[in-house]
C-alpha positions as CSV (number, residue, x, y, z in Angstrom):
1,M,0.0,0.0,0.0
2,S,1.2,3.5,-0.8
3,R,0.8,5.9,2.1
4,F,0.6,9.3,0.4
5,D,2.3,12.2,2.2
6,I,-0.1,15.0,3.1
7,S,2.4,17.6,2.1
8,T,2.5,16.2,-1.4
9,I,-1.3,16.3,-1.7
10,L,-1.5,19.8,-0.3
11,S,1.3,21.0,-2.6
12,I,-0.8,20.0,-5.6
13,W,-3.4,22.5,-4.6
14,V,-1.2,25.2,-3.0
15,S,0.5,25.7,-6.4
16,I,-2.8,27.0,-7.9
17,I,-3.6,29.5,-5.2
18,L,-4.1,33.0,-6.5
19,I,-3.0,35.9,-4.4
20,V,-6.2,37.6,-3.3
21,S,-5.7,41.3,-2.7
22,G,-9.0,42.2,-1.2
23,C,-11.3,40.8,1.5
24,A,-15.1,41.2,1.5
25,G,-16.7,43.5,4.0
26,V,-13.5,45.3,5.1
27,Q,-13.0,49.0,5.0
28,R,-10.7,50.2,2.1
29,P,-7.2,50.9,3.2
30,S,-5.2,54.1,2.6
31,S,-3.8,54.5,-0.9
32,E,-0.3,54.2,0.5
33,A,-1.0,50.9,2.3
34,D,-2.7,49.7,-0.9
35,A,0.3,50.7,-2.9
36,F,2.6,48.5,-0.7
37,L,0.2,45.6,-0.9
38,T,0.1,45.9,-4.7
39,R,3.8,45.9,-5.0
40,G,4.1,43.0,-2.6
41,V,1.7,41.0,-4.7
42,A,3.9,41.7,-7.7
43,Y,7.0,40.6,-5.8
44,E,5.2,37.4,-4.7
45,K,4.2,36.6,-8.2
46,K,7.9,36.8,-9.2
47,G,8.8,34.5,-6.3
48,Q,10.6,37.3,-4.4
49,H,9.0,36.3,-1.1
50,D,11.3,38.4,1.2
51,R,10.6,41.6,-0.7
52,A,6.9,40.7,-0.8
53,I,6.9,40.1,3.0
54,S,8.6,43.5,3.5
55,D,6.0,45.3,1.5
56,F,3.1,43.5,3.2
57,T,4.6,44.4,6.6
58,E,4.8,48.0,5.6
59,S,1.2,47.9,4.4
60,I,0.2,46.5,7.8
61,R,2.3,49.2,9.6
62,L,0.4,51.9,7.7
63,D,-3.0,50.2,8.2
64,P,-3.1,47.5,11.0
65,R,-6.6,46.5,10.1
66,Y,-5.8,45.7,6.4
67,A,-6.9,42.0,6.3
68,A,-5.6,41.6,2.7
69,A,-2.1,42.5,3.8
70,Y,-2.1,39.9,6.5
71,Y,-3.5,37.4,4.2
72,N,-0.9,38.0,1.5
73,R,1.9,38.0,4.0
74,G,0.6,34.6,5.2
75,I,0.8,33.3,1.6
76,S,4.4,34.5,1.3
77,H,5.3,33.0,4.7
78,G,3.7,29.7,3.7
79,R,5.6,29.6,0.4
80,K,8.8,30.0,2.4
81,G,7.8,27.1,4.7
82,L,7.3,29.4,7.7
83,H,3.9,27.9,8.6
84,E,3.7,29.3,12.2
85,R,4.1,32.8,10.8
86,A,1.6,32.0,8.0
87,I,-0.9,30.8,10.6
88,D,-0.4,33.9,12.7
89,D,-1.1,36.1,9.6
90,F,-4.1,34.1,8.4
91,T,-5.5,34.2,12.0
92,R,-5.1,38.0,12.1
93,A,-6.9,38.3,8.7
94,I,-9.7,36.2,10.0
95,E,-10.0,38.3,13.1
96,I,-10.5,41.3,10.9
97,D,-12.8,39.6,8.4
98,Q,-14.5,36.4,9.7
99,R,-16.0,35.7,6.3
100,D,-12.7,35.4,4.5
101,A,-13.0,31.8,3.2
102,A,-9.5,32.0,1.5
103,A,-7.9,32.9,4.9
104,Y,-9.5,29.8,6.5
105,Y,-8.5,27.7,3.5
106,N,-4.9,28.8,3.6
107,R,-4.6,28.5,7.3
108,G,-5.9,25.0,6.9
109,I,-3.1,24.2,4.5
110,S,-0.5,25.5,6.9
111,Y,-2.0,23.5,9.7
112,G,-2.0,20.4,7.4
113,K,1.7,20.9,6.6
114,Q,2.4,20.9,10.3
115,G,0.5,17.7,10.9
116,Q,-2.2,19.5,12.9
117,F,-4.9,17.6,11.0
118,D,-7.9,18.4,13.2
119,L,-7.2,22.1,13.0
120,A,-6.8,21.8,9.2
121,I,-10.2,20.0,9.0
122,D,-11.8,22.7,11.1
123,D,-10.5,25.5,8.8
124,F,-11.4,23.7,5.6
125,T,-14.9,23.1,7.0
126,M,-15.2,26.7,7.9
127,A,-14.1,27.8,4.4
128,I,-16.8,25.4,3.0
129,E,-19.5,26.9,5.3
130,I,-18.6,30.4,4.0
131,K,-18.3,29.3,0.4
132,P,-20.2,26.0,-0.2
133,N,-18.8,25.3,-3.6
134,Y,-15.1,25.7,-2.6
135,A,-13.7,22.7,-4.4
136,G,-10.1,23.3,-3.1
137,A,-11.3,23.2,0.5
138,Y,-13.2,19.9,-0.2
139,L,-10.1,18.4,-1.9
140,N,-7.7,19.5,0.8
141,R,-10.1,18.2,3.5
142,A,-10.2,14.9,1.7
143,A,-6.4,14.8,1.7
144,V,-6.4,15.4,5.5
145,Y,-9.0,12.7,6.1
146,Y,-6.9,10.4,4.0
147,S,-3.9,11.1,6.2
148,K,-6.0,10.3,9.2
149,W,-7.1,7.0,7.6
150,E,-10.7,8.3,7.5
151,Y,-11.3,7.0,4.0
152,E,-15.1,7.2,3.9
153,K,-14.9,10.9,4.7
154,A,-12.2,11.4,2.1
155,W,-14.3,9.7,-0.5
156,D,-17.3,11.9,0.4
157,D,-15.2,15.0,-0.2
158,V,-13.7,13.6,-3.4
159,H,-17.2,13.0,-4.7
160,K,-18.2,16.6,-3.8
161,V,-15.2,17.9,-5.7
162,Q,-16.2,15.9,-8.8
163,A,-19.8,16.9,-8.5
164,L,-18.6,20.5,-8.6
165,G,-17.0,19.7,-11.9
166,Y,-13.4,19.7,-10.8
167,Q,-10.7,17.1,-11.5
168,V,-9.1,15.2,-8.6
169,P,-5.4,14.5,-9.1
170,Q,-5.0,11.0,-10.4
171,V,-2.1,10.3,-8.0
172,F,-4.4,11.1,-5.1
173,L,-7.3,9.0,-6.4
174,K,-4.9,6.0,-7.0
175,A,-3.5,6.2,-3.4
176,L,-7.0,6.6,-1.9
177,R,-8.3,3.6,-4.0
178,E,-5.4,1.4,-2.9
179,D,-5.4,2.3,0.7
180,S,-9.2,2.3,1.2
181,G,-9.8,-0.9,-0.8
182,R,-12.4,0.9,-2.9
183,Q,-12.6,1.7,-6.5
184,K,-15.0,4.7,-6.4
């Protein structure tokens, strides 16, 4: 049987995350804070994580209630493998905007990469409650259930992803089939 590493599964989906530069229901930041955020996003897209983090930090200094700056800094920290820092930033973004499904989703990824599976499941579930058709949250929750040997729950989430019209990575389906003893 092929035990599939949670980090590998999560990495499949982390690679398609788009940087979100705005959060619903949050007051618009100052133009200067927004300018640093915008430049930070540009740096992040180029893979210049340290420069991005510096700009997101400056944006936060200028506007400590700018949820998008915390969120994006969390993305950069996560991509650097600094998951504790990422969790702190996503948590702060959530404190500012409790309806930010992407912040819960990405914090769930960081928890999963740290092996904190129950916390990851809680965050993916919250992202789904906020955004019921969030295929990435269902898939990542399936991966965490798989890592906990909770195959029936993993299959339920896989089927939800497929019902939403999204592809499930074949490598994950193969591992889930082999380890669960099921074909579908």
